[in-house]
N, CA and C of each residue as an Amber inpcrd file, in Angstrom:
protein
   624
  -3.1720000 -21.1070000  -9.9170000  -1.8330000 -20.9920000 -10.4900000
  -1.4140000 -19.5360000 -10.5070000  -0.2260000 -19.2080000 -10.0310000
   0.2100000 -17.8200000  -9.9380000   0.6230000 -17.2800000 -11.2910000
   0.4490000 -15.9870000 -11.4930000   0.9030000 -15.3380000 -12.7140000
   2.4100000 -15.2250000 -12.6720000   3.0280000 -14.9000000 -13.7970000
   4.4870000 -14.9300000 -13.8840000   5.1600000 -13.8670000 -13.0430000
   4.4710000 -12.7430000 -12.7250000   5.1190000 -11.7010000 -11.9430000
   4.7190000 -11.7320000 -10.4820000   3.9320000 -12.7040000 -10.0850000
   3.5100000 -12.8470000  -8.6980000   3.7090000 -14.2950000  -8.2720000
   3.9130000 -14.4820000  -6.9770000   4.1510000 -15.8150000  -6.4650000
   3.2180000 -16.1100000  -5.3150000   2.7300000 -17.3500000  -5.2800000
   1.9440000 -17.8070000  -4.1410000   2.8800000 -18.0090000  -2.9580000
   2.3460000 -18.0530000  -1.7240000   3.1870000 -18.0850000  -0.5360000
   4.2030000 -19.2060000  -0.5140000   3.8360000 -20.3960000  -1.0040000
   4.7480000 -21.5160000  -0.8870000   5.9720000 -21.3670000  -1.7830000
   5.9440000 -20.4610000  -2.7490000   7.0720000 -20.2680000  -3.6460000
   8.0110000 -19.1760000  -3.1720000   7.6650000 -18.4760000  -2.0930000
   8.4430000 -17.3070000  -1.6750000   9.6110000 -17.7390000  -0.8040000
  10.8050000 -17.8610000  -1.4040000  11.9820000 -18.3000000  -0.6730000
  13.0760000 -17.2390000  -0.6780000  13.0900000 -16.3350000  -1.6230000
  14.1710000 -15.3770000  -1.7770000  13.9050000 -14.1180000  -0.9680000
  14.9350000 -13.2920000  -0.8170000  14.7500000 -11.9970000  -0.1830000
  13.8270000 -11.1470000  -1.0400000  12.9810000 -10.3730000  -0.3720000
  11.8650000  -9.7280000  -1.0620000  11.9680000  -8.2090000  -1.0960000
  13.1560000  -7.6400000  -0.9290000  13.3080000  -6.1960000  -1.0070000
  12.7870000  -5.6820000  -2.3570000  11.9350000  -4.6330000  -2.2950000
  11.3400000  -4.0780000  -3.4980000  10.0790000  -4.7850000  -3.9550000
   9.6550000  -5.8230000  -3.2290000   8.4360000  -6.5530000  -3.5660000
   7.2700000  -6.0750000  -2.6960000   6.0860000  -6.5200000  -3.0390000
   4.8840000  -6.2030000  -2.2720000   4.3710000  -7.4720000  -1.6050000
   4.1530000  -7.3950000  -0.2970000   3.5310000  -8.4910000   0.4400000
   2.0260000  -8.2850000   0.4880000   1.2930000  -9.3670000   0.3750000
  -0.1630000  -9.3170000   0.4590000  -0.6060000 -10.2940000   1.5440000
  -1.2710000  -9.7820000   2.5660000  -1.7370000 -10.6440000   3.6520000
  -2.7860000 -11.6120000   3.1260000  -2.5870000 -12.8780000   3.4260000
  -3.5440000 -13.8880000   3.0140000  -4.6930000 -13.9520000   4.0240000
  -5.8110000 -14.5630000   3.6450000  -6.9800000 -14.5700000   4.5370000
  -6.7380000 -15.2130000   5.8970000  -5.7370000 -16.0940000   6.0080000
  -5.4760000 -16.7300000   7.2960000  -4.4350000 -15.9810000   8.1160000
  -4.1820000 -14.7250000   7.7960000  -3.2670000 -13.9130000   8.5910000
  -3.7250000 -13.8860000  10.0460000  -2.8560000 -14.2990000  10.9610000
  -3.2630000 -14.3940000  12.3510000  -3.0640000 -13.1370000  13.1660000
  -2.3050000 -12.1690000  12.6530000  -2.0100000 -10.9390000  13.3850000
  -2.9930000  -9.8530000  12.9610000  -3.8790000  -9.3970000  13.8510000
  -4.8870000  -8.4010000  13.4540000  -4.2780000  -7.0850000  12.9850000
  -3.0530000  -6.8020000  13.3790000  -2.4070000  -5.5560000  12.9310000
  -2.1200000  -5.5840000  11.4340000  -2.0430000  -6.7840000  10.8600000
  -1.7300000  -6.9230000   9.4410000  -2.8790000  -7.5020000   8.6380000
  -4.0610000  -7.5870000   9.2380000  -5.2230000  -8.1300000   8.5330000
  -5.4810000  -7.3340000   7.2570000  -5.5460000  -8.0340000   6.1180000
  -5.8190000  -7.4350000   4.8120000  -4.8430000  -6.3000000   4.4760000
  -3.6090000  -6.4750000   4.8780000  -2.5920000  -5.4570000   4.6160000
  -1.8670000  -5.7170000   3.3060000  -1.4260000  -4.6350000   2.6960000
  -0.5160000  -4.6710000   1.5590000   0.7350000  -3.9180000   2.0060000
   1.8940000  -4.5710000   1.9190000   3.1250000  -4.0340000   2.4920000
   4.2100000  -3.9560000   1.4290000   4.7950000  -2.7610000   1.2610000
   5.9610000  -2.6290000   0.3920000   7.1990000  -2.9610000   1.2200000
   7.9870000  -3.9340000   0.7600000   9.1780000  -4.3570000   1.4960000
  10.3630000  -3.4710000   1.1020000  10.8640000  -2.7280000   2.0780000
  11.9510000  -1.7770000   1.8440000  13.3290000  -2.3940000   2.0700000
  13.4240000  -3.4000000   2.9230000  14.6940000  -4.0580000   3.2040000
  14.4170000  -5.4820000   3.6480000  15.2850000  -6.4010000   3.2170000
  15.1110000  -7.8000000   3.6010000  16.4440000  -8.5150000   3.4220000
  16.9570000  -9.0810000   4.5060000  18.1670000  -9.8940000   4.4460000
  18.0710000 -10.9630000   5.5200000  19.1700000 -11.6200000   5.8210000
  19.1430000 -12.7120000   6.7880000  18.8480000 -12.2370000   8.2070000
  19.1000000 -10.9680000   8.4780000  18.9700000 -10.4500000   9.8410000
  17.6260000  -9.8020000  10.1380000  16.9720000  -9.2750000   9.1230000
  15.7220000  -8.5600000   9.3860000  14.9730000  -8.3010000   8.0810000
  13.7550000  -7.8130000   8.2500000  12.9620000  -7.3040000   7.1280000
  12.2120000  -6.0720000   7.6090000  12.0370000  -5.1140000   6.7230000
  11.3400000  -3.8700000   7.0720000  10.4630000  -3.4670000   5.8990000
   9.2380000  -3.0380000   6.2050000   8.3180000  -2.6390000   5.1490000
   7.3530000  -1.5690000   5.6140000   6.5500000  -1.0750000   4.6730000
   5.5660000  -0.0350000   4.9370000   4.1960000  -0.5090000   4.4560000
   3.2120000  -0.5180000   5.3490000   1.8370000  -0.8310000   4.9590000
   1.2940000   0.3370000   4.1370000   0.7060000   0.0410000   2.9820000
   0.2950000   1.1120000   2.0650000  -1.2200000   1.2490000   1.9250000
  -1.9930000   0.5030000   2.7040000  -3.4480000   0.5750000   2.5310000
  -4.2020000   0.7380000   3.8460000  -3.5720000   1.4180000   4.8280000
  -4.2340000   1.6380000   6.1120000  -4.2410000   3.1350000   6.4480000
  -5.0720000   3.9250000   5.7890000  -5.1140000   5.3580000   6.0950000
  -5.6040000   5.6070000   7.5110000  -4.9960000   6.5840000   8.1740000
  -5.3790000   6.9560000   9.5300000  -6.5330000   7.9510000   9.4860000
  -7.5250000   7.7250000  10.3400000  -8.6980000   8.5930000  10.3540000
  -8.4720000   9.8830000  11.1250000  -7.5080000   9.8690000  12.0470000
  -7.3770000  11.0020000  12.9610000  -6.1560000  11.8800000  12.6940000
  -5.4640000  11.6620000  11.5760000  -4.2990000  12.4660000  11.2530000
  -4.3840000  12.9380000   9.8040000  -4.2280000  14.2350000   9.6010000
  -4.1830000  14.7920000   8.2600000  -2.8050000  15.3880000   8.0250000
  -2.3900000  15.4000000   6.7710000  -1.0840000  15.9400000   6.4410000
  -0.9620000  17.3950000   6.8590000  -2.0070000  18.1570000   6.6690000
  -1.9460000  19.5800000   7.0110000  -1.6710000  19.7830000   8.4970000
  -2.2970000  18.9520000   9.3540000  -2.0690000  19.0650000  10.7970000
  -0.6450000  18.6540000  11.1560000  -0.1460000  17.6300000  10.4780000
   1.2190000  17.1890000  10.7310000   2.2290000  18.2620000  10.3270000
   1.9870000  18.8950000   9.2000000   2.8820000  19.9650000   8.7520000
   2.8350000  21.1540000   9.7070000   1.6540000  21.4320000  10.2250000
   1.5090000  22.5400000  11.1750000   2.3260000  22.2780000  12.4340000
   2.3180000  21.0260000  12.9100000   3.1070000  20.6780000  14.0890000
   4.5990000  20.8840000  13.8410000   5.0260000  20.6820000  12.6170000
   6.4360000  20.8280000  12.2560000   6.7620000  22.2460000  11.8000000
   5.7730000  23.1350000  11.9160000   5.9320000  24.5410000  11.5220000
   6.3200000  24.6750000  10.0540000   5.6340000  23.8790000   9.2230000
   5.7990000  23.9440000   7.7760000   4.5140000  24.4760000   7.1790000
   4.6070000  25.5560000   6.4270000   3.4240000  26.1540000   5.8140000
   2.8590000  25.2100000   4.7590000   1.6090000  24.8380000   4.9100000
   0.9950000  23.8600000   4.0140000   0.1780000  24.5270000   2.9190000
   0.2600000  23.9770000   1.7300000  -0.5980000  24.3960000   0.6390000
  -1.9840000  23.7500000   0.8190000  -3.0240000  24.2990000   0.1410000
  -4.3870000  23.7810000   0.3450000  -4.5310000  22.2880000   0.0820000
  -3.7740000  21.7330000  -0.8800000  -3.9410000  20.3160000  -1.2060000
  -3.5520000  19.3870000  -0.0650000  -2.8200000  19.9040000   0.9040000
  -2.4110000  19.0680000   2.0370000  -3.6030000  18.6000000   2.8520000
  -4.6980000  19.3490000   2.8380000  -5.8810000  18.9550000   3.5930000
  -6.4950000  17.6680000   3.0670000  -6.2210000  17.3320000   1.8120000
  -6.8130000  16.1560000   1.1840000  -5.8220000  14.9950000   1.0880000
  -4.6490000  15.1470000   1.6340000  -3.6270000  14.1100000   1.5410000
  -3.6720000  13.2280000   2.7810000  -3.9500000  11.9310000   2.6200000
  -4.0400000  11.0530000   3.7910000  -2.6680000  10.7210000   4.3610000
  -2.6580000  10.3760000   5.6290000  -1.4780000   9.8490000   6.2970000
  -1.8010000   8.4040000   6.6660000  -0.8360000   7.5060000   6.4780000
  -1.0910000   6.0840000   6.6180000  -0.4260000   5.4880000   7.8610000
  -1.0310000   4.4240000   8.3590000  -0.3990000   3.5950000   9.3830000
   0.5760000   2.6740000   8.6720000   1.8880000   2.9730000   8.8110000
   2.8820000   2.1950000   8.0990000   3.2420000   0.8950000   8.7720000
   2.8790000   0.7580000  10.0650000   3.1810000  -0.4570000  10.8010000
   3.3460000  -0.1600000  12.2750000   3.4630000  -1.2050000  13.0950000
   3.4730000  -1.0260000  14.5530000   4.8300000  -0.6760000  15.1530000
   5.8700000  -0.5310000  14.3370000   7.2140000  -0.2340000  14.8410000
   7.5090000   1.2600000  14.6930000   8.0380000   1.8840000  15.7410000
   8.4150000   3.2980000  15.7410000   7.2770000   4.1880000  15.2110000
   6.1510000   4.0970000  15.8820000   4.9760000   4.8440000  15.4450000
   5.0830000   6.3400000  15.7280000   6.1650000   6.7600000  16.3540000
   6.3900000   8.1900000  16.5480000   7.1580000   8.8060000  15.3840000
   7.5790000   7.9940000  14.4280000   8.3800000   8.4770000  13.3120000
   7.6170000   8.3630000  11.9980000   7.8280000   9.3480000  11.1210000
   7.2030000   9.3240000   9.8120000   8.2230000   9.0580000   8.7240000
   7.7420000   8.5500000   7.5990000   8.5900000   8.3300000   6.4250000
   7.7210000   8.4340000   5.1800000   8.3710000   8.6420000   4.0540000
   7.6480000   8.8240000   2.7990000   8.1560000   7.8130000   1.7780000
   7.2590000   6.9970000   1.2800000   7.5240000   6.0990000   0.1640000
   7.1210000   6.8490000  -1.1000000   7.9890000   6.8910000  -2.1100000
   7.7080000   7.7620000  -3.2510000   8.3440000   7.2430000  -4.5320000
   7.9240000   7.8280000  -5.6470000   8.5420000   7.5250000  -6.9240000
   9.9390000   8.1360000  -6.9590000  10.8180000   7.5450000  -7.7570000
  12.2250000   7.9120000  -7.6910000  12.5930000   9.0660000  -8.6180000
  11.5790000   9.7820000  -9.1080000  11.8810000  11.0430000  -9.7880000
  12.3670000  12.0800000  -8.7780000  12.1430000  11.8080000  -7.4990000
  12.5850000  12.6690000  -6.4070000  13.6690000  11.9220000  -5.6380000
  14.7900000  12.6010000  -5.3640000  15.8690000  11.9420000  -4.6420000
  16.7260000  12.9680000  -3.9190000  16.8580000  12.7830000  -2.5980000
  17.7550000  13.5780000  -1.7690000  18.9710000  12.7170000  -1.4000000
  19.9340000  13.3430000  -0.7640000  21.0980000  12.5840000  -0.2910000
  20.6970000  11.5220000   0.7210000  19.6040000  11.7750000   1.4190000
  19.1320000  10.8380000   2.4500000  18.1410000   9.8130000   1.9190000
  17.7970000   9.8930000   0.6420000  16.8340000   8.9600000   0.0600000
  17.4520000   7.5790000  -0.1240000  16.7180000   6.5630000   0.2790000
  17.1190000   5.1850000   0.0540000  16.4110000   4.6760000  -1.1920000
  17.1770000   4.3770000  -2.2360000  16.5920000   3.8320000  -3.4590000
  16.2370000   2.3730000  -3.2250000  14.9590000   2.0550000  -3.3670000
  14.4840000   0.6980000  -3.1160000  14.4730000  -0.1500000  -4.3760000
  14.4170000   0.5220000  -5.5170000  14.4270000  -0.1340000  -6.8240000
  14.6910000   0.9570000  -7.8470000  14.5220000   0.6480000  -9.1080000
  14.6780000   1.6670000 -10.1470000  13.5230000   2.6660000 -10.1490000
  12.4480000   2.3440000  -9.4420000  11.2350000   3.1640000  -9.5190000
  10.8020000   3.7760000  -8.1950000  11.2380000   3.2020000  -7.0660000
  10.7270000   3.6270000  -5.7660000  11.8650000   3.9980000  -4.8180000
  11.5800000   4.9930000  -3.9640000  12.5350000   5.4060000  -2.9510000
  11.8480000   5.6280000  -1.6240000  12.6510000   5.7250000  -0.5700000
  12.1440000   5.9590000   0.7760000  12.9530000   7.0930000   1.3930000
  12.2420000   8.1250000   1.8680000  12.9080000   9.2800000   2.4730000
  12.2400000   9.5800000   3.8100000  13.0630000   9.8270000   4.8320000
  12.5310000  10.0600000   6.1780000  13.0510000  11.3660000   6.7570000
  13.2270000  12.3850000   5.9210000  13.7340000  13.6720000   6.4030000
  12.6340000  14.7390000   6.3460000  12.8470000  15.7930000   7.0880000
  11.9100000  16.9170000   7.0950000  11.8690000  17.6070000   5.7330000
  12.9590000  17.5230000   4.9850000  13.0360000  18.2160000   3.6960000
  11.9690000  17.7480000   2.7180000  11.6800000  16.4590000   2.7080000
  10.6830000  15.9840000   1.7530000   9.2970000  16.5070000   2.1070000
   9.0160000  16.7000000   3.4010000   7.7320000  17.2750000   3.8040000
   7.6440000  18.7370000   3.3610000   8.7490000  19.4530000   3.4350000
   8.7830000  20.8320000   2.9450000   8.4620000  20.8670000   1.4570000
   9.0290000  19.9320000   0.7090000   8.7900000  19.8950000  -0.7340000
   7.3610000  19.4570000  -1.0590000   6.8260000  18.5190000  -0.2910000
   5.4360000  18.1030000  -0.4890000   4.4910000  19.2640000  -0.2000000
   4.8390000  20.0660000   0.7940000   4.0170000  21.2270000   1.1370000
   4.1020000  22.3240000   0.0900000   5.0550000  22.2250000  -0.8350000
   5.1790000  23.2200000  -1.8890000   5.9060000  24.4740000  -1.4690000
   6.6850000  24.3970000  -0.3880000   7.4000000  25.5680000   0.1080000
   8.5540000  25.9410000  -0.8140000   9.1930000  24.9350000  -1.4190000
  10.3620000  25.1700000  -2.2580000  10.0640000  24.8310000  -3.7060000
   9.6760000  25.8270000  -4.5240000   9.3530000  25.5320000  -5.9300000
  10.5560000  25.0700000  -6.7340000  11.7800000  25.3500000  -6.2560000
  12.9690000  24.9010000  -6.9680000  13.1680000  23.3850000  -6.8770000
  12.4950000  22.7610000  -5.9110000  12.6360000  21.3190000  -5.7340000
  11.2430000  20.7190000  -5.6120000  10.6610000  20.3050000  -6.7330000
   9.2880000  19.7850000  -6.7210000   9.1610000  18.5140000  -5.8910000
   7.9570000  18.2800000  -5.4330000   7.6560000  17.0630000  -4.6850000
   7.7180000  15.8570000  -5.6140000   7.7920000  14.6530000  -5.0560000
   7.7370000  13.4490000  -5.8920000   6.4480000  13.4150000  -6.7060000
   6.5160000  12.7640000  -7.8360000   5.3270000  12.6320000  -8.6920000
   4.2090000  11.9160000  -7.9340000   4.5460000  10.8650000  -7.2180000
   3.5830000  10.1560000  -6.3860000   4.2670000   9.7940000  -5.0790000
   3.5310000   9.8390000  -3.9910000   4.1290000   9.5670000  -2.6910000
   3.0690000   9.1010000  -1.7070000   3.5460000   8.4860000  -0.6160000
   2.6900000   8.0220000   0.4620000   3.4100000   8.3100000   1.7760000
   2.7790000   9.1050000   2.6170000   3.3330000   9.4550000   3.9180000
   2.7920000   8.4970000   4.9600000   3.6860000   7.8340000   5.6960000
   3.2830000   6.8380000   6.6780000   3.8940000   7.1440000   8.0350000
   3.1710000   6.7610000   9.0790000   3.6550000   6.8360000  10.4510000
   3.9290000   5.4190000  10.9220000   5.1740000   5.1560000  11.3250000
   5.5570000   3.8190000  11.7350000   5.8920000   2.9280000  10.5500000
   6.4010000   1.7300000  10.8510000   6.6860000   0.7670000   9.7970000
   6.5430000  -0.6400000  10.3520000   6.5990000  -1.6170000   9.4870000
   6.5270000  -3.0200000   9.8800000   7.9390000  -3.5910000   9.9420000
   8.2030000  -4.4410000  10.9140000   9.5270000  -5.0160000  11.0620000
   9.4720000  -6.4770000  11.4640000  10.4440000  -7.2570000  11.0010000
  10.5560000  -8.6690000  11.3220000  11.9900000  -8.9840000  11.7220000
  12.1760000  -9.8900000  12.6660000  13.4910000 -10.3230000  13.0830000
  14.0520000 -11.3970000  12.1650000  15.2250000 -11.9560000  12.5090000
  15.8540000 -12.9820000  11.6700000  14.9340000 -14.1690000  11.4100000
  14.6570000 -14.4410000  10.1510000  13.8550000 -15.6010000   9.7730000
  12.3670000 -15.4790000  10.0410000  11.9300000 -14.3970000  10.6730000
  10.5230000 -14.2910000  11.0640000   9.6040000 -14.1760000   9.8520000
   9.9550000 -13.3230000   8.8960000   9.1050000 -13.1700000   7.7170000
   9.0850000 -14.4570000   6.9050000  10.2420000 -15.1110000   6.7800000
  10.2930000 -16.3740000   6.0450000   9.3790000 -17.4130000   6.6810000
   9.3530000 -17.4330000   8.0090000   8.4810000 -18.3760000   8.7090000
   7.0140000 -18.0660000   8.4440000   6.6490000 -16.7900000   8.4510000
   5.2620000 -16.4030000   8.1920000   4.8500000 -16.7560000   6.7690000
   5.7760000 -16.5870000   5.8270000   5.4840000 -16.9530000   4.4410000
   5.2950000 -18.4630000   4.3240000   6.1500000 -19.2200000   5.0160000
   6.0250000 -20.6790000   4.9950000   4.6970000 -21.1340000   5.5870000
   4.1230000 -20.3250000   6.4830000   2.8340000 -20.6450000   7.0920000
   1.6680000 -20.1110000   6.2630000   1.9820000 -19.6260000   5.0550000
   0.9600000 -19.1170000   4.1260000   0.2420000 -17.8810000   4.6420000
   0.9220000 -17.0950000   5.4870000   0.3240000 -15.8480000   5.9510000
   0.4690000 -14.7340000   4.9250000   1.4650000 -14.8470000   4.0380000
   1.7370000 -13.8080000   3.0470000   1.9310000 -14.4060000   1.6580000
   1.5320000 -13.6410000   0.6690000   1.9440000 -13.8630000  -0.7130000
   2.7530000 -12.6390000  -1.1240000   3.4000000 -12.6880000  -2.2820000
   4.1540000 -11.5230000  -2.7180000   4.1170000 -11.3900000  -4.2330000
   4.3010000 -10.1710000  -4.7140000   4.3300000  -9.9240000  -6.1490000
   5.1240000  -8.6670000  -6.4410000   5.3040000  -8.3660000  -7.7140000
   6.0130000  -7.1680000  -8.1270000   5.2160000  -5.9230000  -7.7220000
   5.8990000  -4.8080000  -7.4180000   5.1870000  -3.5770000  -7.0340000
   4.4200000  -2.9900000  -8.2040000   3.3750000  -2.2920000  -7.8920000
   2.4860000  -1.6730000  -8.8780000   2.1180000  -0.2930000  -8.3540000
   2.4590000   0.7490000  -9.0910000   2.1560000   2.1200000  -8.6450000
   0.6930000   2.3110000  -8.3220000  -0.1720000   1.7270000  -9.1160000
  -1.5990000   1.9500000  -8.9350000  -2.1110000   1.3060000  -7.6540000
  -1.4140000   0.3220000  -7.1530000  -1.7800000  -0.2660000  -5.8730000
  -1.1340000   0.5090000  -4.7310000   0.1480000   0.8300000  -4.8680000
   0.8760000   1.4790000  -3.7800000   0.3770000   2.8880000  -3.5180000
   0.0560000   3.6250000  -4.5710000  -0.2980000   5.0360000  -4.4100000
  -1.7440000   5.3400000  -4.7800000  -2.6270000   4.3660000  -4.6970000
  -3.9840000   4.5780000  -5.1990000  -4.8710000   5.3710000  -4.2630000
  -4.4490000   5.5290000  -2.9890000  -5.2400000   6.3560000  -2.0870000
  -6.2020000   5.5690000  -1.2310000  -6.8770000   6.2930000  -0.3270000
  -7.6670000   5.6420000   0.7160000  -9.0050000   5.1050000   0.2280000
  -9.4740000   5.5150000  -0.9490000 -10.8050000   5.1180000  -1.3820000
 -10.7960000   3.8300000  -2.2030000  -9.6150000   3.3060000  -2.5390000
  -9.5300000   2.1110000  -3.3730000  -9.4640000   0.8550000  -2.5190000
 -10.1160000  -0.2240000  -2.9540000 -10.0000000  -1.5080000  -2.2330000
  -8.6550000  -2.1480000  -2.5620000  -7.5970000  -1.5980000  -1.9940000
  -6.2340000  -1.9560000  -2.3900000  -5.9320000  -3.4310000  -2.1580000
  -6.3280000  -3.9490000  -1.0020000  -6.0180000  -5.3470000  -0.6980000
  -6.6530000  -6.2810000  -1.7210000  -7.8960000  -6.0320000  -2.0670000
  -8.5840000  -6.8840000  -3.0300000  -7.8990000  -6.8190000  -4.3910000
  -7.4980000  -5.6350000  -4.8050000  -6.8370000  -5.4840000  -6.0990000
  -5.4740000  -6.1590000  -6.0930000  -4.7470000  -6.0220000  -4.9800000
  -3.4350000  -6.6580000  -4.8910000  -3.5680000  -8.1740000  -4.9170000
  -4.5370000  -8.7010000  -4.1940000  -4.7380000 -10.1400000  -4.1460000
  -5.1130000 -10.6830000  -5.5210000  -5.8690000  -9.9190000  -6.2840000
  -6.2810000 -10.3790000  -7.6140000  -5.0970000 -10.5060000  -8.5640000
  -3.9970000  -9.8000000  -8.2750000  -2.8140000  -9.9140000  -9.1120000
  -2.1550000 -11.2900000  -9.0130000  -2.4670000 -12.0300000  -7.9630000
  -1.8560000 -13.3380000  -7.7800000  -2.3480000 -14.3600000  -8.7860000
  -3.5580000 -14.1920000  -9.2620000  -4.1150000 -15.1550000 -10.1860000
  -4.3910000 -16.5070000  -9.5550000  -4.6430000 -16.5250000  -8.2500000
  -4.8840000 -17.7980000  -7.5700000  -6.3160000 -18.2570000  -7.7950000
  -6.5290000 -19.5640000  -7.6600000  -7.8690000 -20.1120000  -7.7890000
  -8.5700000 -20.0940000  -6.4420000  -9.8680000 -20.2560000  -6.4450000
 -10.6260000 -20.2380000  -5.2000000 -10.2150000 -21.3870000  -4.2790000
  -9.6920000 -22.4700000  -4.8490000  -9.2670000 -23.6060000  -4.0360000
  -8.0680000 -23.2690000  -3.1610000  -7.3100000 -22.2130000  -3.5160000
  -6.1380000 -21.8200000  -2.7470000  -6.4890000 -20.8660000  -1.6230000
  -7.7360000 -20.4420000  -1.5690000  -8.1570000 -19.4620000  -0.5750000
  -8.9650000 -20.1270000   0.5210000  -8.9450000 -19.5490000   1.7090000
  -9.6170000 -20.1460000   2.8560000 -11.1230000 -20.0090000   2.7410000
 -11.8320000 -20.7910000   3.5580000 -13.2890000 -20.6710000   3.6010000
 -13.7070000 -19.2880000   4.0700000 -12.8750000 -18.7190000   4.9430000
 -13.1870000 -17.3800000   5.4470000 -13.2030000 -16.3740000   4.3070000
 -12.2280000 -16.4910000   3.3840000 -12.1630000 -15.5890000   2.2320000
 -13.3520000 -15.7960000   1.3170000 -13.6710000 -17.0660000   1.0600000
 -14.8180000 -17.3510000   0.2090000 -16.0930000 -16.7870000   0.8080000
 -16.2410000 -16.9140000   2.1270000 -17.4170000 -16.3740000   2.8040000
 -17.4730000 -14.8670000   2.6870000 -16.3170000 -14.2120000   2.8210000
 -16.2790000 -12.7530000   2.7320000 -16.7130000 -12.2930000   1.3580000
 -16.3050000 -13.0390000   0.3180000 -16.6990000 -12.6660000  -1.0240000
 -18.1950000 -12.8570000  -1.2190000 -18.7030000 -13.9840000  -0.7230000
 -20.1170000 -14.2830000  -0.8950000 -20.9750000 -13.2610000  -0.1870000
 -20.5100000 -12.7850000   0.9670000 -21.2830000 -11.8390000   1.7520000
 -21.0690000 -10.4020000   1.3220000 -20.2110000 -10.2030000   0.2920000
 -19.9150000  -8.8530000  -0.2000000 -19.4020000  -7.9300000   0.9070000
 -18.5550000  -8.4870000   1.7820000 -18.0050000  -7.6690000   2.8510000
 -17.0180000  -6.6630000   2.2680000 -16.9240000  -5.4460000   2.8470000
 -16.0070000  -4.4520000   2.3150000 -14.5810000  -4.8870000   2.4880000
 -13.7550000  -4.5750000   1.4920000 -12.3400000  -4.9030000   1.5130000
 -11.5330000  -3.6430000   1.5710000 -10.6300000  -3.5160000   2.5050000
  -9.8590000  -2.3170000   2.7120000  -8.5330000  -2.3730000   1.9750000
């Protein structure tokens, strides 16, 4: 039985902008296996989101800032860059708390925003003390996208569940088992999960 702030896949009928998608164990697309996705836009024509739990091993924020000729502060070496999805992987964007807002920022809810300008990287690097960086943020390369009705069809096939966003899941960093924590928010019983999921739990397989 789902908790009041989360819904099992069969209940997901409305537009999900500002919600979090959680890949179910029977997800058939390996690009989204065990993914947690913040949905930034969703209407009858399309859906767009950012995967928040797939840190890239070969890209560091400091190297990215260097390519853009932005002087990086020491903390940039420890800031991960994430695989946001398979669409437009040459472009970066920042999902962040809404204490930070530029003219180009898209407010996704009362708490979260999305900014895809060079200015936010300058502020994250600490170049401009007059304009502090967001309190919490996630830098991603690429994003996830769905065509008309595609996400609804995947939800109907039980590939996704969804729930309210949670800062501790979205911005928890690369060392947290984000997918497992997000899935636990659903409050589902073991009978609702596939044999593959049950096997993974029994075998203590790592969860990303």
